[in-house]
PyMOL Python script that loads the backbone (N, CA, C, O; Angstrom):
from pymol import cmd

cmd.read_pdbstr("""\
ATOM      1  N   MET A   1       0.827  -1.183   0.000  1.00  0.00           N
ATOM      2  CA  MET A   1       0.000   0.000   0.000  1.00  0.00           C
ATOM      3  C   MET A   1       0.873   1.249   0.000  1.00  0.00           C
ATOM      4  O   MET A   1       0.640   2.168  -0.785  1.00  0.00           O
ATOM      5  N   LEU A   2       1.867   1.290   0.866  1.00  0.00           N
ATOM      6  CA  LEU A   2       2.732   2.463   0.937  1.00  0.00           C
ATOM      7  C   LEU A   2       3.526   2.664  -0.354  1.00  0.00           C
ATOM      8  O   LEU A   2       3.750   3.798  -0.776  1.00  0.00           O
ATOM      9  N   ILE A   3       3.945   1.578  -0.974  1.00  0.00           N
ATOM     10  CA  ILE A   3       4.699   1.685  -2.227  1.00  0.00           C
ATOM     11  C   ILE A   3       3.798   2.179  -3.348  1.00  0.00           C
ATOM     12  O   ILE A   3       4.214   3.021  -4.145  1.00  0.00           O
ATOM     13  N   CYS A   4       2.573   1.672  -3.425  1.00  0.00           N
ATOM     14  CA  CYS A   4       1.630   2.141  -4.454  1.00  0.00           C
ATOM     15  C   CYS A   4       1.307   3.617  -4.272  1.00  0.00           C
ATOM     16  O   CYS A   4       1.287   4.368  -5.248  1.00  0.00           O
ATOM     17  N   PHE A   5       1.055   4.041  -3.051  1.00  0.00           N
ATOM     18  CA  PHE A   5       0.810   5.457  -2.787  1.00  0.00           C
ATOM     19  C   PHE A   5       2.061   6.268  -3.131  1.00  0.00           C
ATOM     20  O   PHE A   5       1.975   7.350  -3.713  1.00  0.00           O
ATOM     21  N   GLY A   6       3.210   5.730  -2.765  1.00  0.00           N
ATOM     22  CA  GLY A   6       4.462   6.421  -3.043  1.00  0.00           C
ATOM     23  C   GLY A   6       4.697   6.647  -4.525  1.00  0.00           C
ATOM     24  O   GLY A   6       5.257   7.672  -4.913  1.00  0.00           O
ATOM     25  N   LEU A   7       4.285   5.721  -5.342  1.00  0.00           N
ATOM     26  CA  LEU A   7       4.413   5.881  -6.794  1.00  0.00           C
ATOM     27  C   LEU A   7       3.332   6.782  -7.361  1.00  0.00           C
ATOM     28  O   LEU A   7       3.535   7.427  -8.390  1.00  0.00           O
ATOM     29  N   SER A   8       2.192   6.830  -6.704  1.00  0.00           N
ATOM     30  CA  SER A   8       1.062   7.626  -7.191  1.00  0.00           C
ATOM     31  C   SER A   8       1.264   9.120  -6.985  1.00  0.00           C
ATOM     32  O   SER A   8       0.833   9.914  -7.821  1.00  0.00           O
ATOM     33  N   TRP A   9       1.909   9.523  -5.895  1.00  0.00           N
ATOM     34  CA  TRP A   9       2.040  10.950  -5.594  1.00  0.00           C
ATOM     35  C   TRP A   9       2.868  11.709  -6.622  1.00  0.00           C
ATOM     36  O   TRP A   9       2.465  12.803  -7.018  1.00  0.00           O
ATOM     37  N   PRO A  10       4.009  11.183  -7.074  1.00  0.00           N
ATOM     38  CA  PRO A  10       4.745  11.913  -8.113  1.00  0.00           C
ATOM     39  C   PRO A  10       3.954  12.017  -9.424  1.00  0.00           C
ATOM     40  O   PRO A  10       4.009  13.043 -10.103  1.00  0.00           O
ATOM     41  N   MET A  11       3.230  10.969  -9.773  1.00  0.00           N
ATOM     42  CA  MET A  11       2.408  11.015 -10.991  1.00  0.00           C
ATOM     43  C   MET A  11       1.302  12.049 -10.853  1.00  0.00           C
ATOM     44  O   MET A  11       1.013  12.777 -11.803  1.00  0.00           O
ATOM     45  N   ASN A  12       0.681  12.122  -9.683  1.00  0.00           N
ATOM     46  CA  ASN A  12      -0.364  13.106  -9.435  1.00  0.00           C
ATOM     47  C   ASN A  12       0.201  14.523  -9.468  1.00  0.00           C
ATOM     48  O   ASN A  12      -0.431  15.432 -10.004  1.00  0.00           O
ATOM     49  N   ALA A  13       1.388  14.712  -8.897  1.00  0.00           N
ATOM     50  CA  ALA A  13       2.025  16.030  -8.899  1.00  0.00           C
ATOM     51  C   ALA A  13       2.315  16.478 -10.327  1.00  0.00           C
ATOM     52  O   ALA A  13       2.074  17.634 -10.675  1.00  0.00           O
ATOM     53  N   TYR A  14       2.823  15.587 -11.143  1.00  0.00           N
ATOM     54  CA  TYR A  14       3.121  15.922 -12.540  1.00  0.00           C
ATOM     55  C   TYR A  14       1.854  16.317 -13.290  1.00  0.00           C
ATOM     56  O   TYR A  14       1.829  17.315 -14.010  1.00  0.00           O
ATOM     57  N   LYS A  15       0.818  15.530 -13.111  1.00  0.00           N
ATOM     58  CA  LYS A  15      -0.458  15.808 -13.774  1.00  0.00           C
ATOM     59  C   LYS A  15      -1.029  17.154 -13.324  1.00  0.00           C
ATOM     60  O   LYS A  15      -1.516  17.924 -14.152  1.00  0.00           O
ATOM     61  N   SER A  16      -0.976  17.439 -12.038  1.00  0.00           N
ATOM     62  CA  SER A  16      -1.484  18.706 -11.512  1.00  0.00           C
ATOM     63  C   SER A  16      -0.664  19.879 -12.014  1.00  0.00           C
ATOM     64  O   SER A  16      -1.210  20.931 -12.344  1.00  0.00           O
ATOM     65  N   TYR A  17       0.650  19.697 -12.070  1.00  0.00           N
ATOM     66  CA  TYR A  17       1.521  20.767 -12.552  1.00  0.00           C
ATOM     67  C   TYR A  17       1.216  21.085 -14.014  1.00  0.00           C
ATOM     68  O   TYR A  17       1.096  22.249 -14.396  1.00  0.00           O
ATOM     69  N   LYS A  18       1.094  20.044 -14.820  1.00  0.00           N
ATOM     70  CA  LYS A  18       0.800  20.226 -16.244  1.00  0.00           C
ATOM     71  C   LYS A  18      -0.582  20.841 -16.454  1.00  0.00           C
ATOM     72  O   LYS A  18      -0.770  21.622 -17.387  1.00  0.00           O
ATOM     73  N   ALA A  19      -1.541  20.505 -15.612  1.00  0.00           N
ATOM     74  CA  ALA A  19      -2.901  21.032 -15.747  1.00  0.00           C
ATOM     75  C   ALA A  19      -2.926  22.529 -15.470  1.00  0.00           C
ATOM     76  O   ALA A  19      -3.670  23.263 -16.120  1.00  0.00           O
ATOM     77  N   GLY A  20      -2.130  22.988 -14.524  1.00  0.00           N
ATOM     78  CA  GLY A  20      -2.044  24.409 -14.208  1.00  0.00           C
ATOM     79  C   GLY A  20      -3.295  24.979 -13.568  1.00  0.00           C
ATOM     80  O   GLY A  20      -3.514  26.191 -13.595  1.00  0.00           O
ATOM     81  N   THR A  21      -4.112  24.118 -12.995  1.00  0.00           N
ATOM     82  CA  THR A  21      -5.318  24.571 -12.310  1.00  0.00           C
ATOM     83  C   THR A  21      -5.559  23.705 -11.081  1.00  0.00           C
ATOM     84  O   THR A  21      -5.208  22.526 -11.046  1.00  0.00           O
ATOM     85  N   ALA A  22      -6.162  24.320 -10.083  1.00  0.00           N
ATOM     86  CA  ALA A  22      -6.508  23.577  -8.870  1.00  0.00           C
ATOM     87  C   ALA A  22      -7.900  22.959  -8.972  1.00  0.00           C
ATOM     88  O   ALA A  22      -8.339  22.242  -8.073  1.00  0.00           O
ATOM     89  N   ALA A  23      -8.583  23.243 -10.071  1.00  0.00           N
ATOM     90  CA  ALA A  23      -9.923  22.670 -10.272  1.00  0.00           C
ATOM     91  C   ALA A  23      -9.818  21.145 -10.270  1.00  0.00           C
ATOM     92  O   ALA A  23      -8.975  20.567 -10.956  1.00  0.00           O
ATOM     93  N   GLY A  24     -10.663  20.524  -9.511  1.00  0.00           N
ATOM     94  CA  GLY A  24     -10.662  19.066  -9.427  1.00  0.00           C
ATOM     95  C   GLY A  24      -9.735  18.519  -8.354  1.00  0.00           C
ATOM     96  O   GLY A  24      -9.721  17.314  -8.101  1.00  0.00           O
ATOM     97  N   THR A  25      -8.963  19.389  -7.726  1.00  0.00           N
ATOM     98  CA  THR A  25      -8.077  18.961  -6.639  1.00  0.00           C
ATOM     99  C   THR A  25      -8.767  19.256  -5.315  1.00  0.00           C
ATOM    100  O   THR A  25      -9.224  20.373  -5.072  1.00  0.00           O
ATOM    101  N   SER A  26      -8.835  18.248  -4.471  1.00  0.00           N
ATOM    102  CA  SER A  26      -9.500  18.391  -3.189  1.00  0.00           C
ATOM    103  C   SER A  26      -8.476  18.623  -2.080  1.00  0.00           C
ATOM    104  O   SER A  26      -7.692  17.732  -1.753  1.00  0.00           O
ATOM    105  N   TRP A  27      -8.489  19.827  -1.503  1.00  0.00           N
ATOM    106  CA  TRP A  27      -7.571  20.089  -0.397  1.00  0.00           C
ATOM    107  C   TRP A  27      -7.962  19.247   0.815  1.00  0.00           C
ATOM    108  O   TRP A  27      -7.114  18.904   1.638  1.00  0.00           O
ATOM    109  N   GLN A  28      -9.246  18.916   0.920  1.00  0.00           N
ATOM    110  CA  GLN A  28      -9.692  18.085   2.041  1.00  0.00           C
ATOM    111  C   GLN A  28      -9.065  16.686   1.947  1.00  0.00           C
ATOM    112  O   GLN A  28      -8.659  16.108   2.955  1.00  0.00           O
ATOM    113  N   PHE A  29      -8.996  16.159   0.729  1.00  0.00           N
ATOM    114  CA  PHE A  29      -8.378  14.852   0.514  1.00  0.00           C
ATOM    115  C   PHE A  29      -6.891  14.917   0.854  1.00  0.00           C
ATOM    116  O   PHE A  29      -6.370  14.051   1.558  1.00  0.00           O
ATOM    117  N   LEU A  30      -6.209  15.952   0.349  1.00  0.00           N
ATOM    118  CA  LEU A  30      -4.787  16.101   0.644  1.00  0.00           C
ATOM    119  C   LEU A  30      -4.555  16.205   2.155  1.00  0.00           C
ATOM    120  O   LEU A  30      -3.604  15.627   2.679  1.00  0.00           O
ATOM    121  N   MET A  31      -5.415  16.934   2.844  1.00  0.00           N
ATOM    122  CA  MET A  31      -5.282  17.095   4.295  1.00  0.00           C
ATOM    123  C   MET A  31      -5.493  15.767   5.015  1.00  0.00           C
ATOM    124  O   MET A  31      -4.737  15.421   5.922  1.00  0.00           O
ATOM    125  N   LEU A  32      -6.510  15.033   4.614  1.00  0.00           N
ATOM    126  CA  LEU A  32      -6.793  13.746   5.254  1.00  0.00           C
ATOM    127  C   LEU A  32      -5.630  12.769   5.070  1.00  0.00           C
ATOM    128  O   LEU A  32      -5.236  12.084   6.014  1.00  0.00           O
ATOM    129  N   ILE A  33      -5.089  12.708   3.866  1.00  0.00           N
ATOM    130  CA  ILE A  33      -3.954  11.822   3.611  1.00  0.00           C
ATOM    131  C   ILE A  33      -2.736  12.286   4.403  1.00  0.00           C
ATOM    132  O   ILE A  33      -2.013  11.465   4.967  1.00  0.00           O
ATOM    133  N   SER A  34      -2.503  13.596   4.448  1.00  0.00           N
ATOM    134  CA  SER A  34      -1.373  14.139   5.225  1.00  0.00           C
ATOM    135  C   SER A  34      -1.487  13.743   6.687  1.00  0.00           C
ATOM    136  O   SER A  34      -0.518  13.290   7.296  1.00  0.00           O
ATOM    137  N   LEU A  35      -2.673  13.915   7.243  1.00  0.00           N
ATOM    138  CA  LEU A  35      -2.889  13.532   8.649  1.00  0.00           C
ATOM    139  C   LEU A  35      -2.674  12.033   8.845  1.00  0.00           C
ATOM    140  O   LEU A  35      -2.151  11.607   9.875  1.00  0.00           O
ATOM    141  N   GLY A  36      -3.072  11.246   7.868  1.00  0.00           N
ATOM    142  CA  GLY A  36      -2.862   9.801   7.943  1.00  0.00           C
ATOM    143  C   GLY A  36      -1.388   9.440   7.992  1.00  0.00           C
ATOM    144  O   GLY A  36      -0.980   8.588   8.781  1.00  0.00           O
ATOM    145  N   TYR A  37      -0.588  10.085   7.153  1.00  0.00           N
ATOM    146  CA  TYR A  37       0.852   9.822   7.173  1.00  0.00           C
ATOM    147  C   TYR A  37       1.481  10.272   8.488  1.00  0.00           C
ATOM    148  O   TYR A  37       2.315   9.563   9.051  1.00  0.00           O
ATOM    149  N   VAL A  38       1.089  11.435   8.975  1.00  0.00           N
ATOM    150  CA  VAL A  38       1.624  11.927  10.246  1.00  0.00           C
ATOM    151  C   VAL A  38       1.237  10.962  11.378  1.00  0.00           C
ATOM    152  O   VAL A  38       2.055  10.663  12.248  1.00  0.00           O
ATOM    153  N   ALA A  39      -0.003  10.481  11.362  1.00  0.00           N
ATOM    154  CA  ALA A  39      -0.444   9.523  12.383  1.00  0.00           C
ATOM    155  C   ALA A  39       0.339   8.215  12.269  1.00  0.00           C
ATOM    156  O   ALA A  39       0.712   7.625  13.283  1.00  0.00           O
ATOM    157  N   GLY A  40       0.587   7.766  11.051  1.00  0.00           N
ATOM    158  CA  GLY A  40       1.364   6.537  10.850  1.00  0.00           C
ATOM    159  C   GLY A  40       2.784   6.675  11.367  1.00  0.00           C
ATOM    160  O   GLY A  40       3.317   5.761  11.995  1.00  0.00           O
ATOM    161  N   ILE A  41       3.393   7.823  11.100  1.00  0.00           N
ATOM    162  CA  ILE A  41       4.754   8.084  11.584  1.00  0.00           C
ATOM    163  C   ILE A  41       4.768   8.137  13.114  1.00  0.00           C
ATOM    164  O   ILE A  41       5.639   7.551  13.758  1.00  0.00           O
ATOM    165  N   ALA A  42       3.789   8.847  13.686  1.00  0.00           N
ATOM    166  CA  ALA A  42       3.708   8.946  15.148  1.00  0.00           C
ATOM    167  C   ALA A  42       3.506   7.564  15.771  1.00  0.00           C
ATOM    168  O   ALA A  42       4.102   7.250  16.801  1.00  0.00           O
ATOM    169  N   ALA A  43       2.670   6.746  15.149  1.00  0.00           N
ATOM    170  CA  ALA A  43       2.417   5.398  15.684  1.00  0.00           C
ATOM    171  C   ALA A  43       3.687   4.556  15.672  1.00  0.00           C
ATOM    172  O   ALA A  43       3.944   3.803  16.611  1.00  0.00           O
ATOM    173  N   LYS A  44       4.484   4.683  14.610  1.00  0.00           N
ATOM    174  CA  LYS A  44       5.744   3.925  14.545  1.00  0.00           C
ATOM    175  C   LYS A  44       6.680   4.331  15.688  1.00  0.00           C
ATOM    176  O   LYS A  44       7.284   3.483  16.344  1.00  0.00           O
ATOM    177  N   PHE A  45       6.785   5.653  15.910  1.00  0.00           N
ATOM    178  CA  PHE A  45       7.656   6.121  16.994  1.00  0.00           C
ATOM    179  C   PHE A  45       7.119   5.710  18.367  1.00  0.00           C
ATOM    180  O   PHE A  45       7.883   5.275  19.228  1.00  0.00           O
ATOM    181  N   CYS A  46       5.814   5.845  18.569  1.00  0.00           N
ATOM    182  CA  CYS A  46       5.215   5.487  19.870  1.00  0.00           C
ATOM    183  C   CYS A  46       5.366   4.000  20.173  1.00  0.00           C
ATOM    184  O   CYS A  46       5.570   3.607  21.322  1.00  0.00           O
ATOM    185  N   ALA A  47       5.264   3.183  19.135  1.00  0.00           N
ATOM    186  CA  ALA A  47       5.376   1.736  19.326  1.00  0.00           C
ATOM    187  C   ALA A  47       6.828   1.273  19.348  1.00  0.00           C
ATOM    188  O   ALA A  47       7.104   0.107  19.631  1.00  0.00           O
ATOM    189  N   GLY A  48       7.751   2.173  19.054  1.00  0.00           N
ATOM    190  CA  GLY A  48       9.158   1.790  19.020  1.00  0.00           C
ATOM    191  C   GLY A  48       9.508   0.941  17.823  1.00  0.00           C
ATOM    192  O   GLY A  48      10.488   0.196  17.858  1.00  0.00           O
ATOM    193  N   LEU A  49       8.721   1.038  16.754  1.00  0.00           N
ATOM    194  CA  LEU A  49       8.948   0.242  15.550  1.00  0.00           C
ATOM    195  C   LEU A  49       9.642   1.088  14.481  1.00  0.00           C
ATOM    196  O   LEU A  49       9.114   1.288  13.387  1.00  0.00           O
ATOM    197  N   VAL A  50      10.810   1.566  14.813  1.00  0.00           N
ATOM    198  CA  VAL A  50      11.568   2.384  13.871  1.00  0.00           C
ATOM    199  C   VAL A  50      12.322   1.437  12.944  1.00  0.00           C
ATOM    200  O   VAL A  50      13.348   0.868  13.317  1.00  0.00           O
ATOM    201  N   ASN A  51      11.793   1.275  11.721  1.00  0.00           N
ATOM    202  CA  ASN A  51      12.402   0.386  10.739  1.00  0.00           C
ATOM    203  C   ASN A  51      12.304   1.013   9.350  1.00  0.00           C
ATOM    204  O   ASN A  51      12.004   2.201   9.228  1.00  0.00           O
ATOM    205  N   TRP A  52      12.553   0.234   8.314  1.00  0.00           N
ATOM    206  CA  TRP A  52      12.578   0.736   6.938  1.00  0.00           C
ATOM    207  C   TRP A  52      11.231   1.302   6.501  1.00  0.00           C
ATOM    208  O   TRP A  52      11.190   2.178   5.637  1.00  0.00           O
ATOM    209  N   VAL A  53      10.144   0.831   7.068  1.00  0.00           N
ATOM    210  CA  VAL A  53       8.816   1.318   6.692  1.00  0.00           C
ATOM    211  C   VAL A  53       8.685   2.803   7.027  1.00  0.00           C
ATOM    212  O   VAL A  53       7.999   3.541   6.319  1.00  0.00           O
ATOM    213  N   LEU A  54       9.330   3.234   8.083  1.00  0.00           N
ATOM    214  CA  LEU A  54       9.297   4.632   8.474  1.00  0.00           C
ATOM    215  C   LEU A  54       9.895   5.524   7.381  1.00  0.00           C
ATOM    216  O   LEU A  54       9.422   6.637   7.153  1.00  0.00           O
ATOM    217  N   ILE A  55      10.922   5.035   6.718  1.00  0.00           N
ATOM    218  CA  ILE A  55      11.530   5.781   5.606  1.00  0.00           C
ATOM    219  C   ILE A  55      10.516   5.975   4.487  1.00  0.00           C
ATOM    220  O   ILE A  55      10.442   7.053   3.896  1.00  0.00           O
ATOM    221  N   VAL A  56       9.739   4.944   4.194  1.00  0.00           N
ATOM    222  CA  VAL A  56       8.723   5.032   3.146  1.00  0.00           C
ATOM    223  C   VAL A  56       7.656   6.058   3.532  1.00  0.00           C
ATOM    224  O   VAL A  56       7.197   6.823   2.685  1.00  0.00           O
ATOM    225  N   TYR A  57       7.267   6.075   4.792  1.00  0.00           N
ATOM    226  CA  TYR A  57       6.310   7.078   5.264  1.00  0.00           C
ATOM    227  C   TYR A  57       6.839   8.491   5.012  1.00  0.00           C
ATOM    228  O   TYR A  57       6.109   9.354   4.524  1.00  0.00           O
ATOM    229  N   PHE A  58       8.105   8.722   5.346  1.00  0.00           N
ATOM    230  CA  PHE A  58       8.693  10.056   5.167  1.00  0.00           C
ATOM    231  C   PHE A  58       8.815  10.419   3.685  1.00  0.00           C
ATOM    232  O   PHE A  58       8.571  11.567   3.312  1.00  0.00           O
ATOM    233  N   ILE A  59       9.183   9.471   2.851  1.00  0.00           N
ATOM    234  CA  ILE A  59       9.268   9.736   1.408  1.00  0.00           C
ATOM    235  C   ILE A  59       7.888  10.091   0.862  1.00  0.00           C
ATOM    236  O   ILE A  59       7.747  11.048   0.101  1.00  0.00           O
ATOM    237  N   ASN A  60       6.875   9.324   1.248  1.00  0.00           N
ATOM    238  CA  ASN A  60       5.514   9.608   0.793  1.00  0.00           C
ATOM    239  C   ASN A  60       5.031  10.963   1.288  1.00  0.00           C
ATOM    240  O   ASN A  60       4.374  11.697   0.548  1.00  0.00           O
ATOM    241  N   LEU A  61       5.348  11.297   2.524  1.00  0.00           N
ATOM    242  CA  LEU A  61       4.951  12.591   3.071  1.00  0.00           C
ATOM    243  C   LEU A  61       5.635  13.728   2.317  1.00  0.00           C
ATOM    244  O   LEU A  61       5.025  14.770   2.081  1.00  0.00           O
ATOM    245  N   ALA A  62       6.893  13.535   1.940  1.00  0.00           N
ATOM    246  CA  ALA A  62       7.608  14.548   1.154  1.00  0.00           C
ATOM    247  C   ALA A  62       6.961  14.712  -0.223  1.00  0.00           C
ATOM    248  O   ALA A  62       6.787  15.835  -0.697  1.00  0.00           O
ATOM    249  N   CYS A  63       6.607  13.609  -0.859  1.00  0.00           N
ATOM    250  CA  CYS A  63       5.925  13.678  -2.160  1.00  0.00           C
ATOM    251  C   CYS A  63       4.576  14.366  -2.018  1.00  0.00           C
ATOM    252  O   CYS A  63       4.168  15.124  -2.898  1.00  0.00           O
ATOM    253  N   LEU A  64       3.902  14.114  -0.946  1.00  0.00           N
ATOM    254  CA  LEU A  64       2.628  14.776  -0.690  1.00  0.00           C
ATOM    255  C   LEU A  64       2.845  16.275  -0.474  1.00  0.00           C
ATOM    256  O   LEU A  64       2.008  17.085  -0.873  1.00  0.00           O
ATOM    257  N   GLY A  65       3.954  16.644   0.149  1.00  0.00           N
ATOM    258  CA  GLY A  65       4.298  18.054   0.310  1.00  0.00           C
ATOM    259  C   GLY A  65       4.463  18.747  -1.032  1.00  0.00           C
ATOM    260  O   GLY A  65       4.076  19.905  -1.187  1.00  0.00           O
ATOM    261  N   VAL A  66       5.035  18.047  -2.000  1.00  0.00           N
ATOM    262  CA  VAL A  66       5.154  18.600  -3.357  1.00  0.00           C
ATOM    263  C   VAL A  66       3.763  18.815  -3.943  1.00  0.00           C
ATOM    264  O   VAL A  66       3.523  19.826  -4.601  1.00  0.00           O
ATOM    265  N   ASN A  67       2.854  17.887  -3.715  1.00  0.00           N
ATOM    266  CA  ASN A  67       1.484  18.034  -4.203  1.00  0.00           C
ATOM    267  C   ASN A  67       0.816  19.253  -3.578  1.00  0.00           C
ATOM    268  O   ASN A  67       0.085  19.977  -4.254  1.00  0.00           O
ATOM    269  N   TRP A  68       1.064  19.483  -2.287  1.00  0.00           N
ATOM    270  CA  TRP A  68       0.527  20.679  -1.622  1.00  0.00           C
ATOM    271  C   TRP A  68       1.070  21.937  -2.274  1.00  0.00           C
ATOM    272  O   TRP A  68       0.317  22.874  -2.540  1.00  0.00           O
ATOM    273  N   ALA A  69       2.379  21.967  -2.535  1.00  0.00           N
ATOM    274  CA  ALA A  69       2.992  23.146  -3.154  1.00  0.00           C
ATOM    275  C   ALA A  69       2.383  23.415  -4.533  1.00  0.00           C
ATOM    276  O   ALA A  69       2.105  24.564  -4.876  1.00  0.00           O
ATOM    277  N   ILE A  70       2.179  22.376  -5.308  1.00  0.00           N
ATOM    278  CA  ILE A  70       1.583  22.541  -6.633  1.00  0.00           C
ATOM    279  C   ILE A  70       0.126  22.982  -6.517  1.00  0.00           C
ATOM    280  O   ILE A  70      -0.342  23.787  -7.322  1.00  0.00           O
ATOM    281  N   TYR A  71      -0.584  22.468  -5.535  1.00  0.00           N
ATOM    282  CA  TYR A  71      -1.965  22.888  -5.318  1.00  0.00           C
ATOM    283  C   TYR A  71      -2.036  24.399  -5.072  1.00  0.00           C
ATOM    284  O   TYR A  71      -2.865  25.088  -5.668  1.00  0.00           O
ATOM    285  N   PHE A  72      -1.163  24.916  -4.191  1.00  0.00           N
ATOM    286  CA  PHE A  72      -1.186  26.350  -3.902  1.00  0.00           C
ATOM    287  C   PHE A  72      -0.711  27.168  -5.099  1.00  0.00           C
ATOM    288  O   PHE A  72      -1.219  28.263  -5.336  1.00  0.00           O
ATOM    289  N   ARG A  73       0.250  26.655  -5.849  1.00  0.00           N
ATOM    290  CA  ARG A  73       0.673  27.317  -7.083  1.00  0.00           C
ATOM    291  C   ARG A  73      -0.496  27.417  -8.054  1.00  0.00           C
ATOM    292  O   ARG A  73      -0.758  28.477  -8.622  1.00  0.00           O
ATOM    293  N   ASN A  74      -1.184  26.314  -8.235  1.00  0.00           N
ATOM    294  CA  ASN A  74      -2.310  26.290  -9.174  1.00  0.00           C
ATOM    295  C   ASN A  74      -3.465  27.171  -8.708  1.00  0.00           C
ATOM    296  O   ASN A  74      -4.152  27.781  -9.527  1.00  0.00           O
ATOM    297  N   ARG A  75      -3.679  27.237  -7.404  1.00  0.00           N
ATOM    298  CA  ARG A  75      -4.709  28.151  -6.894  1.00  0.00           C
ATOM    299  C   ARG A  75      -4.372  29.590  -7.239  1.00  0.00           C
ATOM    300  O   ARG A  75      -5.249  30.372  -7.606  1.00  0.00           O
ATOM    301  N   GLY A  76      -3.100  29.935  -7.121  1.00  0.00           N
ATOM    302  CA  GLY A  76      -2.652  31.273  -7.491  1.00  0.00           C
ATOM    303  C   GLY A  76      -2.847  31.538  -8.979  1.00  0.00           C
ATOM    304  O   GLY A  76      -3.258  32.629  -9.375  1.00  0.00           O
ATOM    305  N   LEU A  77      -2.550  30.530  -9.802  1.00  0.00           N
ATOM    306  CA  LEU A  77      -2.763  30.672 -11.244  1.00  0.00           C
ATOM    307  C   LEU A  77      -4.248  30.855 -11.559  1.00  0.00           C
ATOM    308  O   LEU A  77      -4.613  31.670 -12.406  1.00  0.00           O
ATOM    309  N   ASP A  78      -5.093  30.097 -10.879  1.00  0.00           N
ATOM    310  CA  ASP A  78      -6.546  30.227 -11.079  1.00  0.00           C
ATOM    311  C   ASP A  78      -7.028  31.619 -10.692  1.00  0.00           C
ATOM    312  O   ASP A  78      -7.834  32.228 -11.396  1.00  0.00           O
ATOM    313  N   LYS A  79      -6.522  32.116  -9.563  1.00  0.00           N
ATOM    314  CA  LYS A  79      -6.932  33.450  -9.102  1.00  0.00           C
ATOM    315  C   LYS A  79      -6.500  34.519 -10.109  1.00  0.00           C
ATOM    316  O   LYS A  79      -7.278  35.417 -10.429  1.00  0.00           O
ATOM    317  N   ALA A  80      -5.279  34.428 -10.601  1.00  0.00           N
ATOM    318  CA  ALA A  80      -4.784  35.401 -11.578  1.00  0.00           C
ATOM    319  C   ALA A  80      -5.603  35.344 -12.864  1.00  0.00           C
ATOM    320  O   ALA A  80      -5.888  36.378 -13.468  1.00  0.00           O
ATOM    321  N   LEU A  81      -5.976  34.146 -13.279  1.00  0.00           N
ATOM    322  CA  LEU A  81      -6.799  33.996 -14.492  1.00  0.00           C
ATOM    323  C   LEU A  81      -8.154  34.635 -14.313  1.00  0.00           C
ATOM    324  O   LEU A  81      -8.651  35.311 -15.213  1.00  0.00           O
ATOM    325  N   HIS A  82      -8.761  34.426 -13.150  1.00  0.00           N
ATOM    326  CA  HIS A  82     -10.080  35.015 -12.878  1.00  0.00           C
ATOM    327  C   HIS A  82     -10.006  36.539 -12.794  1.00  0.00           C
ATOM    328  O   HIS A  82     -10.918  37.234 -13.242  1.00  0.00           O
ATOM    329  N   GLU A  83      -8.924  37.054 -12.222  1.00  0.00           N
ATOM    330  CA  GLU A  83      -8.753  38.501 -12.134  1.00  0.00           C
ATOM    331  C   GLU A  83      -8.572  39.115 -13.521  1.00  0.00           C
ATOM    332  O   GLU A  83      -9.127  40.174 -13.810  1.00  0.00           O
ATOM    333  N   ARG A  84      -7.789  38.445 -14.384  1.00  0.00           N
ATOM    334  CA  ARG A  84      -7.616  38.929 -15.747  1.00  0.00           C
ATOM    335  C   ARG A  84      -8.913  38.893 -16.518  1.00  0.00           C
ATOM    336  O   ARG A  84      -9.202  39.798 -17.302  1.00  0.00           O
ATOM    337  N   ALA A  85      -9.705  37.843 -16.299  1.00  0.00           N
ATOM    338  CA  ALA A  85     -10.987  37.724 -16.983  1.00  0.00           C
ATOM    339  C   ALA A  85     -11.955  38.817 -16.513  1.00  0.00           C
ATOM    340  O   ALA A  85     -12.744  39.331 -17.306  1.00  0.00           O
ATOM    341  N   ALA A  86     -11.895  39.163 -15.245  1.00  0.00           N
ATOM    342  CA  ALA A  86     -12.770  40.195 -14.705  1.00  0.00           C
ATOM    343  C   ALA A  86     -12.417  41.571 -15.254  1.00  0.00           C
ATOM    344  O   ALA A  86     -13.288  42.431 -15.388  1.00  0.00           O
ATOM    345  N   LEU A  87     -11.138  41.781 -15.573  1.00  0.00           N
ATOM    346  CA  LEU A  87     -10.700  43.058 -16.120  1.00  0.00           C
ATOM    347  C   LEU A  87     -11.059  43.213 -17.597  1.00  0.00           C
ATOM    348  O   LEU A  87     -11.100  44.326 -18.121  1.00  0.00           O
ATOM    349  N   SER A  88     -11.312  42.117 -18.243  1.00  0.00           N
ATOM    350  CA  SER A  88     -11.609  42.156 -19.690  1.00  0.00           C
ATOM    351  C   SER A  88     -13.005  42.642 -19.963  1.00  0.00           C
ATOM    352  O   SER A  88     -13.411  42.735 -21.121  1.00  0.00           O
TER     353      SER A  88
END
""", "prot")
cmd.dss("prot")
cmd.show_as("cartoon", "prot")
cmd.util.cbc("prot")
cmd.orient("prot")
């Protein structure tokens, strides 16, 4: 599961970047997944299960961070487009 998610996040980031819009991107979904990764990392530390799986959690969380950055970039692009359209 972690490996599949790990491969999915870079593909999603690329697609979102190329789209150049935040339309269709759910910040609620990104937040829920982010909280899930943080909870998974916290659970590993609390249980004392610091192993290779923890590295995968951190890599996935970093990839998700890239998705967040692209989401905010695209929101800015959407806002600028709407402002230009309003001026026309």
